[in-house]
C-alpha positions in Angstrom: 36.3 -117.1 -52.1 38.2 -116.1 -49.0 38.9 -112.9 -47.1 42.5 -111.7 -47.6 44.9 -112.1 -44.7 44.7 -109.2 -42.3 47.4 -106.5 -42.6 50.2 -106.6 -40.2 49.5 -103.2 -38.6 52.2 -103.4 -36.0 54.9 -104.1 -38.7 53.6 -101.2 -40.7 54.0 -98.9 -37.7 57.4 -100.2 -36.9 58.6 -99.7 -40.5 57.3 -96.1 -40.1 59.3 -95.7 -36.9 56.2 -95.4 -34.8 55.7 -96.7 -31.3 54.1 -100.1 -30.9 52.8 -101.0 -27.5 53.3 -104.7 -26.7 51.5 -106.7 -24.0 52.9 -110.1 -22.9 50.9 -113.1 -21.6 52.0 -116.5 -20.6 50.9 -117.3 -17.0 47.3 -116.3 -17.8 47.2 -116.9 -21.6 43.6 -117.8 -22.2 41.1 -116.8 -24.9 39.2 -114.7 -22.4 42.3 -112.9 -21.2 43.3 -112.1 -24.8 39.8 -110.9 -25.5 39.8 -108.7 -22.4 43.2 -107.1 -23.3 42.3 -106.6 -27.0 38.9 -105.0 -26.0 40.8 -102.4 -23.9 42.2 -100.9 -27.1 45.4 -100.0 -25.3 47.9 -102.3 -27.1 49.0 -102.7 -30.7 50.4 -106.2 -30.3 50.2 -109.2 -28.1 53.3 -111.4 -27.2 52.5 -115.0 -26.4 55.3 -116.4 -24.3 56.0 -119.9 -25.4 59.6 -119.9 -24.0 58.7 -119.9 -20.4 55.2 -121.4 -20.6 54.0 -124.6 -22.1 51.5 -123.3 -24.6 50.7 -126.0 -27.2 50.5 -125.0 -30.9 46.7 -125.5 -30.8 46.4 -123.1 -27.9 48.5 -120.5 -29.7 46.2 -120.9 -32.7 43.1 -120.3 -30.6 44.6 -117.3 -28.8 45.6 -115.9 -32.2 42.1 -116.4 -33.6 40.6 -114.4 -30.7 43.1 -111.6 -31.2 42.4 -111.4 -35.0 38.9 -110.1 -34.2 40.7 -106.8 -33.3 43.3 -104.6 -34.9 46.0 -106.3 -32.8 49.1 -108.1 -34.1 50.2 -111.3 -32.4 53.8 -112.3 -31.8 54.9 -115.7 -30.5 58.1 -115.9 -28.5 60.0 -119.2 -28.4 63.4 -120.8 -28.9 63.7 -121.5 -32.6 65.9 -124.6 -32.3 64.4 -126.6 -35.2 62.5 -126.1 -38.4 59.3 -127.9 -37.3 58.7 -125.6 -34.4 59.1 -122.5 -36.5 56.9 -123.8 -39.3 54.1 -124.9 -36.9 54.0 -121.7 -35.0 53.8 -119.7 -38.3 50.9 -121.8 -39.5 48.8 -120.7 -36.5 48.6 -117.3 -38.3 50.6 -115.2 -35.9 51.8 -111.9 -37.2 55.4 -112.5 -36.1 57.9 -114.7 -34.2 60.3 -113.6 -31.6 63.2 -116.0 -31.4 64.8 -116.1 -28.0 68.5 -116.4 -27.2 69.9 -115.7 -30.7 73.6 -115.5 -30.3 75.0 -115.4 -33.8 74.3 -114.3 -37.3 74.4 -117.9 -38.4 71.5 -118.7 -36.1 69.5 -115.8 -37.5 70.1 -116.8 -41.1 68.9 -120.4 -40.3 65.7 -119.0 -38.7 65.1 -116.9 -41.9 65.5 -120.0 -44.0 63.0 -121.9 -41.9 60.5 -119.0 -41.9 60.5 -117.8 -45.5 59.2 -119.5 -48.6 61.0 -119.8 -51.9 59.4 -117.4 -54.3 60.2 -117.7 -58.0 59.2 -114.1 -58.5 60.1 -112.2 -55.3 59.1 -108.5 -55.0 61.8 -105.9 -54.5 63.2 -106.4 -51.0 61.4 -109.7 -50.4 63.7 -112.2 -48.7 63.1 -115.9 -49.6 64.0 -119.2 -47.9 63.2 -122.9 -47.8 60.1 -123.1 -45.6 58.0 -126.3 -46.1 54.7 -126.1 -47.9 51.3 -126.8 -46.5 48.9 -124.1 -47.7 45.9 -125.6 -45.8 46.4 -124.0 -42.4 45.2 -120.8 -40.7 47.9 -118.6 -42.2 46.8 -119.6 -45.7 43.0 -119.3 -45.1 42.7 -123.1 -45.1 43.8 -123.3 -48.7 41.6 -120.4 -49.9 44.5 -118.0 -50.6 46.3 -118.5 -53.9 49.8 -120.0 -53.6 51.7 -116.9 -54.7 49.6 -114.5 -52.6 50.2 -116.8 -49.6 54.0 -116.9 -50.2 54.2 -113.1 -50.7 52.1 -112.4 -47.6 54.2 -114.7 -45.4 57.5 -113.5 -46.8 56.8 -109.8 -46.5 54.1 -109.4 -43.7 55.3 -111.8 -41.0 57.8 -110.4 -38.6 61.0 -112.2 -37.7 62.5 -110.8 -34.5 65.7 -112.0 -32.9 66.2 -111.5 -29.2 69.5 -110.3 -27.9 70.1 -111.4 -24.4 73.7 -112.3 -23.8 77.2 -110.9 -24.2 77.8 -113.4 -26.9 74.9 -112.0 -28.9 76.1 -108.4 -28.3 79.5 -109.4 -29.7 77.6 -110.2 -33.0 74.8 -107.7 -32.8 75.9 -105.8 -35.9 76.0 -109.0 -38.0 72.7 -110.3 -36.6 71.0 -107.0 -37.3 72.3 -107.1 -40.9 70.9 -110.5 -41.7 68.4 -110.2 -44.6 64.9 -111.2 -43.5 65.4 -110.3 -39.8 62.9 -107.4 -39.4 64.1 -106.2 -36.0 65.8 -107.1 -32.7 64.4 -107.3 -29.2 66.7 -106.6 -26.3 66.0 -108.7 -23.1 67.2 -106.5 -20.2 66.4 -109.2 -17.6 68.3 -112.0 -19.2 71.1 -109.7 -20.1 71.5 -108.4 -16.6 71.7 -112.0 -15.3 74.2 -112.9 -18.0 76.6 -110.2 -16.8 76.2 -110.9 -13.1 73.8 -108.1 -12.3 70.5 -109.9 -11.9 67.5 -107.7 -12.0 69.5 -104.5 -12.4 67.9 -103.6 -15.8 68.6 -99.9 -15.3 72.3 -100.5 -14.7 74.7 -98.4 -16.8 76.1 -101.6 -18.5 72.6 -102.7 -19.5 71.8 -99.3 -20.9 75.1 -99.2 -22.8 74.3 -102.5 -24.4 70.9 -101.1 -25.5 72.7 -98.1 -26.9 75.1 -100.3 -28.9 72.2 -102.4 -30.2 70.3 -99.3 -31.3 73.3 -98.2 -33.3 73.6 -101.6 -35.0 69.9 -101.6 -35.8 70.0 -98.1 -37.2 73.0 -99.0 -39.4 71.0 -101.9 -40.8 67.9 -99.8 -41.4 65.8 -101.8 -39.1 64.0 -101.3 -35.7 64.3 -102.7 -32.2 62.4 -103.1 -29.0 62.7 -104.1 -25.4 60.9 -104.4 -22.0 60.6 -101.1 -20.2 59.5 -101.1 -16.5 57.9 -97.8 -15.6 57.4 -94.5 -17.4 60.9 -93.3 -16.8 62.5 -96.4 -18.4 60.0 -96.3 -21.2 60.9 -92.7 -22.1 64.6 -93.5 -21.8 64.5 -96.5 -24.2 62.5 -94.5 -26.7 65.3 -91.9 -26.6 67.7 -94.7 -27.5 65.4 -95.5 -30.5 63.3 -98.4 -29.2 59.9 -98.6 -30.9 58.5 -102.1 -29.9 58.0 -101.6 -26.2 56.5 -103.9 -23.6 55.7 -102.6 -20.1 54.9 -106.1 -18.9 51.7 -108.0 -19.0 49.4 -110.5 -17.2 51.4 -111.0 -14.0 51.9 -107.3 -13.5 48.2 -106.6 -14.2 47.2 -109.2 -11.6 49.6 -107.8 -9.0 48.5 -104.2 -9.6 44.9 -105.2 -9.7 45.0 -107.0 -6.3 46.9 -104.1 -4.7 44.3 -101.7 -6.0 41.4 -103.9 -5.0 42.4 -104.3 -1.4 42.6 -100.5 -1.0 38.8 -100.8 -0.7 39.4 -101.8 2.9 41.5 -98.7 3.7 39.2 -96.3 5.6 39.0 -92.7 4.2 41.0 -90.2 6.1 39.2 -88.8 9.1 36.5 -91.5 9.1 37.5 -92.8 12.5 37.2 -96.4 11.3 39.9 -98.8 12.4 40.0 -101.6 9.8 41.6 -104.0 12.2 39.2 -103.5 15.1 36.8 -106.4 15.9 33.1 -105.7 15.1 30.6 -105.5 17.9 
Protein backbone atom coordinates (compact mmCIF):
# COMPACT_ATOMS: atom_id res chain seq x y z
CA UNK A 1 0.00 0.00 0.00
CA UNK A 2 1.29 3.45 -0.88
CA UNK A 3 0.19 7.04 -0.54
CA UNK A 4 -1.10 8.45 -3.85
CA UNK A 5 1.13 10.94 -5.68
CA UNK A 6 0.63 14.49 -4.38
CA UNK A 7 -1.67 16.70 -6.45
CA UNK A 8 -0.06 19.27 -8.71
CA UNK A 9 -1.45 22.32 -6.97
CA UNK A 10 0.39 24.84 -9.14
CA UNK A 11 -0.91 23.24 -12.34
CA UNK A 12 -4.46 23.30 -10.97
CA UNK A 13 -4.15 27.02 -10.21
CA UNK A 14 -2.69 27.76 -13.65
CA UNK A 15 -5.48 25.86 -15.37
CA UNK A 16 -7.90 28.01 -13.35
CA UNK A 17 -6.04 31.14 -14.56
CA UNK A 18 -4.87 31.94 -11.02
CA UNK A 19 -1.51 33.51 -10.09
CA UNK A 20 1.31 31.11 -9.22
CA UNK A 21 4.27 32.64 -7.36
CA UNK A 22 7.53 31.01 -8.46
CA UNK A 23 10.89 31.13 -6.61
CA UNK A 24 14.12 30.18 -8.39
CA UNK A 25 17.17 28.58 -6.80
CA UNK A 26 20.44 27.44 -8.35
CA UNK A 27 23.42 29.17 -6.71
CA UNK A 28 22.21 28.23 -3.23
CA UNK A 29 20.10 25.16 -4.05
CA UNK A 30 20.42 23.09 -0.89
CA UNK A 31 17.88 21.06 1.13
CA UNK A 32 17.99 23.64 3.94
CA UNK A 33 17.41 26.53 1.57
CA UNK A 34 14.45 24.72 0.00
CA UNK A 35 13.07 23.99 3.47
CA UNK A 36 13.54 27.64 4.48
CA UNK A 37 11.68 28.98 1.45
CA UNK A 38 8.89 26.40 1.66
CA UNK A 39 8.41 27.16 5.37
CA UNK A 40 7.86 30.83 4.53
CA UNK A 41 4.57 29.93 2.86
CA UNK A 42 5.09 32.71 0.33
CA UNK A 43 5.53 30.68 -2.85
CA UNK A 44 3.42 28.18 -4.77
CA UNK A 45 6.27 26.68 -6.76
CA UNK A 46 10.04 26.24 -6.74
CA UNK A 47 12.15 26.39 -9.89
CA UNK A 48 15.38 24.38 -9.73
CA UNK A 49 17.79 25.89 -12.26
CA UNK A 50 19.72 23.03 -13.86
CA UNK A 51 20.51 25.05 -16.98
CA UNK A 52 22.98 27.43 -15.38
CA UNK A 53 24.05 25.30 -12.41
CA UNK A 54 25.43 21.78 -12.21
CA UNK A 55 22.77 20.11 -10.09
CA UNK A 56 23.04 16.35 -10.41
CA UNK A 57 19.90 14.23 -10.74
CA UNK A 58 20.33 12.88 -7.21
CA UNK A 59 20.55 16.43 -5.85
CA UNK A 60 17.34 17.36 -7.67
CA UNK A 61 15.67 14.29 -6.16
CA UNK A 62 16.69 15.34 -2.63
CA UNK A 63 15.57 18.94 -3.13
CA UNK A 64 12.26 17.71 -4.48
CA UNK A 65 11.72 15.36 -1.54
CA UNK A 66 12.21 18.26 0.89
CA UNK A 67 9.74 20.44 -1.01
CA UNK A 68 7.13 17.67 -1.08
CA UNK A 69 6.69 18.06 2.68
CA UNK A 70 4.89 21.31 1.83
CA UNK A 71 2.09 22.34 -0.57
CA UNK A 72 4.71 23.49 -3.07
CA UNK A 73 5.15 22.31 -6.67
CA UNK A 74 8.67 21.78 -8.01
CA UNK A 75 9.79 22.62 -11.54
CA UNK A 76 13.18 21.68 -13.00
CA UNK A 77 14.57 23.96 -15.73
CA UNK A 78 17.12 22.49 -18.17
CA UNK A 79 17.91 22.13 -21.86
CA UNK A 80 15.93 19.10 -23.06
CA UNK A 81 18.42 17.96 -25.67
CA UNK A 82 17.98 14.20 -25.23
CA UNK A 83 15.53 11.59 -24.01
CA UNK A 84 17.60 10.35 -21.06
CA UNK A 85 17.88 13.80 -19.47
CA UNK A 86 14.13 14.36 -19.67
CA UNK A 87 13.29 10.90 -18.32
CA UNK A 88 15.73 11.01 -15.40
CA UNK A 89 14.58 14.43 -14.24
CA UNK A 90 10.93 13.35 -14.37
CA UNK A 91 11.75 10.28 -12.28
CA UNK A 92 12.94 12.52 -9.43
CA UNK A 93 9.26 13.30 -8.90
CA UNK A 94 9.27 16.98 -9.90
CA UNK A 95 5.91 18.51 -10.70
CA UNK A 96 7.07 19.92 -13.99
CA UNK A 97 9.91 20.53 -16.42
CA UNK A 98 10.78 23.88 -17.93
CA UNK A 99 12.67 23.31 -21.16
CA UNK A 100 15.01 26.16 -22.06
CA UNK A 101 15.69 27.57 -25.53
CA UNK A 102 12.85 25.85 -27.38
CA UNK A 103 12.93 27.41 -30.83
CA UNK A 104 10.47 25.35 -32.85
CA UNK A 105 7.28 23.33 -32.68
CA UNK A 106 9.30 20.28 -33.77
CA UNK A 107 11.46 20.58 -30.64
CA UNK A 108 8.36 20.93 -28.47
CA UNK A 109 6.75 17.84 -30.01
CA UNK A 110 9.93 15.83 -29.38
CA UNK A 111 9.98 16.88 -25.72
CA UNK A 112 6.35 15.77 -25.33
CA UNK A 113 7.19 12.38 -26.85
CA UNK A 114 10.05 11.93 -24.38
CA UNK A 115 7.98 13.08 -21.39
CA UNK A 116 4.64 11.30 -21.91
CA UNK A 117 3.87 7.60 -21.60
CA UNK A 118 1.88 5.55 -24.09
CA UNK A 119 -1.53 4.91 -22.53
CA UNK A 120 -3.79 2.32 -24.21
CA UNK A 121 -6.84 3.98 -22.61
CA UNK A 122 -6.14 7.71 -22.38
CA UNK A 123 -8.57 10.03 -20.66
CA UNK A 124 -10.22 12.81 -22.63
CA UNK A 125 -7.56 15.39 -23.37
CA UNK A 126 -4.69 13.16 -22.18
CA UNK A 127 -1.67 13.45 -24.46
CA UNK A 128 0.49 10.35 -24.87
CA UNK A 129 4.04 9.72 -26.02
CA UNK A 130 6.83 7.16 -25.95
CA UNK A 131 8.53 7.68 -22.58
CA UNK A 132 10.58 4.73 -21.37
CA UNK A 133 9.25 2.64 -18.50
CA UNK A 134 10.77 2.20 -15.06
CA UNK A 135 8.00 2.31 -12.48
CA UNK A 136 10.39 1.93 -9.56
CA UNK A 137 11.52 5.48 -9.02
CA UNK A 138 10.29 8.36 -6.85
CA UNK A 139 7.59 9.49 -9.28
CA UNK A 140 5.98 6.02 -9.17
CA UNK A 141 6.23 5.60 -5.39
CA UNK A 142 9.08 3.10 -5.83
CA UNK A 143 6.83 0.68 -7.66
CA UNK A 144 3.88 0.99 -5.27
CA UNK A 145 1.64 2.90 -7.70
CA UNK A 146 -0.26 0.76 -10.21
CA UNK A 147 0.95 1.02 -13.79
CA UNK A 148 -2.11 2.75 -15.22
CA UNK A 149 -2.41 5.17 -12.26
CA UNK A 150 1.25 6.06 -12.68
CA UNK A 151 0.89 6.62 -16.42
CA UNK A 152 -2.21 8.76 -16.03
CA UNK A 153 -0.73 10.82 -13.23
CA UNK A 154 2.44 11.54 -15.20
CA UNK A 155 0.59 12.27 -18.43
CA UNK A 156 -1.95 14.63 -16.88
CA UNK A 157 -0.35 16.08 -13.73
CA UNK A 158 3.25 16.80 -14.73
CA UNK A 159 3.76 20.16 -16.42
CA UNK A 160 5.68 20.59 -19.65
CA UNK A 161 6.73 24.21 -20.09
CA UNK A 162 8.63 25.51 -23.12
CA UNK A 163 10.81 28.58 -22.69
CA UNK A 164 10.64 31.24 -25.41
CA UNK A 165 13.87 33.22 -25.39
CA UNK A 166 14.86 34.14 -28.96
CA UNK A 167 13.50 35.77 -32.10
CA UNK A 168 13.54 32.35 -33.77
CA UNK A 169 11.22 31.05 -31.05
CA UNK A 170 8.96 34.07 -31.39
CA UNK A 171 8.64 33.39 -35.10
CA UNK A 172 7.14 29.98 -34.20
CA UNK A 173 5.42 30.93 -30.96
CA UNK A 174 1.90 30.20 -32.27
CA UNK A 175 2.91 26.72 -33.41
CA UNK A 176 4.84 25.97 -30.20
CA UNK A 177 1.92 27.05 -28.03
CA UNK A 178 -0.43 24.81 -30.03
CA UNK A 179 1.61 21.60 -29.60
CA UNK A 180 -0.54 19.05 -27.71
CA UNK A 181 1.04 18.17 -24.37
CA UNK A 182 2.76 21.53 -23.90
CA UNK A 183 0.98 22.98 -20.88
CA UNK A 184 2.35 26.50 -21.04
CA UNK A 185 5.11 28.81 -22.21
CA UNK A 186 7.63 30.78 -20.17
CA UNK A 187 9.09 33.96 -21.64
CA UNK A 188 12.73 34.68 -20.74
CA UNK A 189 13.05 38.49 -20.81
CA UNK A 190 16.77 38.44 -20.00
CA UNK A 191 17.77 36.04 -22.75
CA UNK A 192 15.38 37.68 -25.21
CA UNK A 193 16.81 41.14 -24.51
CA UNK A 194 20.31 39.81 -25.17
CA UNK A 195 19.22 38.03 -28.37
CA UNK A 196 17.89 41.29 -29.86
CA UNK A 197 20.93 43.34 -28.85
CA UNK A 198 19.39 45.03 -25.81
CA UNK A 199 21.11 43.20 -22.94
CA UNK A 200 19.42 43.68 -19.60
CA UNK A 201 16.69 45.98 -20.96
CA UNK A 202 13.85 43.70 -19.94
CA UNK A 203 11.37 46.59 -19.77
CA UNK A 204 12.15 47.74 -23.32
CA UNK A 205 9.17 48.21 -25.64
CA UNK A 206 10.40 45.45 -27.98
CA UNK A 207 10.59 42.97 -25.09
CA UNK A 208 7.11 43.92 -23.92
CA UNK A 209 5.77 43.63 -27.47
CA UNK A 210 7.17 40.08 -27.67
CA UNK A 211 5.43 39.19 -24.40
CA UNK A 212 2.19 40.63 -25.72
CA UNK A 213 2.55 38.54 -28.90
CA UNK A 214 3.29 35.43 -26.83
CA UNK A 215 0.26 36.07 -24.65
CA UNK A 216 -1.97 36.24 -27.71
CA UNK A 217 -0.56 32.95 -29.02
CA UNK A 218 -1.07 31.20 -25.69
CA UNK A 219 -4.63 32.50 -25.34
CA UNK A 220 -5.46 31.20 -28.82
CA UNK A 221 -4.16 27.77 -27.79
CA UNK A 222 -6.17 27.82 -24.55
CA UNK A 223 -3.06 27.61 -22.39
CA UNK A 224 -1.16 29.79 -19.90
CA UNK A 225 2.20 31.51 -19.74
CA UNK A 226 4.71 32.94 -17.32
CA UNK A 227 7.82 35.06 -17.06
CA UNK A 228 10.32 36.71 -14.73
CA UNK A 229 9.15 40.05 -13.37
CA UNK A 230 11.60 42.35 -11.60
CA UNK A 231 9.79 44.63 -9.19
CA UNK A 232 6.14 45.30 -8.42
CA UNK A 233 5.57 47.53 -11.45
CA UNK A 234 6.74 44.89 -13.93
CA UNK A 235 4.82 42.20 -12.03
CA UNK A 236 1.59 44.16 -12.40
CA UNK A 237 2.33 44.83 -16.06
CA UNK A 238 2.94 41.20 -17.05
CA UNK A 239 -0.21 40.16 -15.22
CA UNK A 240 -2.10 42.71 -17.32
CA UNK A 241 -0.64 40.96 -20.37
CA UNK A 242 -1.95 37.64 -19.04
CA UNK A 243 1.06 36.05 -17.30
CA UNK A 244 0.12 33.74 -14.44
CA UNK A 245 3.36 31.87 -13.59
CA UNK A 246 5.56 34.69 -12.29
CA UNK A 247 9.01 34.66 -10.71
CA UNK A 248 10.35 37.77 -8.96
CA UNK A 249 13.77 36.12 -8.74
CA UNK A 250 15.18 33.91 -6.05
CA UNK A 251 18.20 32.97 -4.00
CA UNK A 252 20.74 35.49 -5.32
CA UNK A 253 18.31 38.37 -4.95
CA UNK A 254 17.36 37.24 -1.45
CA UNK A 255 21.03 37.15 -0.46
CA UNK A 256 21.67 40.61 -1.93
CA UNK A 257 18.61 42.14 -0.30
CA UNK A 258 19.38 40.42 2.99
CA UNK A 259 22.96 41.69 3.19
CA UNK A 260 21.89 45.23 2.30
CA UNK A 261 19.23 45.16 4.99
CA UNK A 262 21.56 43.62 7.57
CA UNK A 263 24.28 46.25 7.25
CA UNK A 264 21.70 48.95 7.94
CA UNK A 265 22.21 47.89 11.57
CA UNK A 266 25.37 50.02 11.54
CA UNK A 267 23.56 53.14 10.33
CA UNK A 268 23.03 55.42 13.36
CA UNK A 269 19.49 56.60 14.05
CA UNK A 270 18.78 60.17 12.97
CA UNK A 271 19.75 62.64 15.67
CA UNK A 272 21.81 60.14 17.66
CA UNK A 273 25.04 62.03 17.15
CA UNK A 274 26.90 58.79 16.44
CA UNK A 275 29.47 58.82 13.65
CA UNK A 276 29.80 55.20 12.44
CA UNK A 277 33.18 55.91 10.86
CA UNK A 278 34.75 57.57 13.89
CA UNK A 279 37.42 55.61 15.82
CA UNK A 280 36.45 54.42 19.25
CA UNK A 281 38.21 55.85 22.31
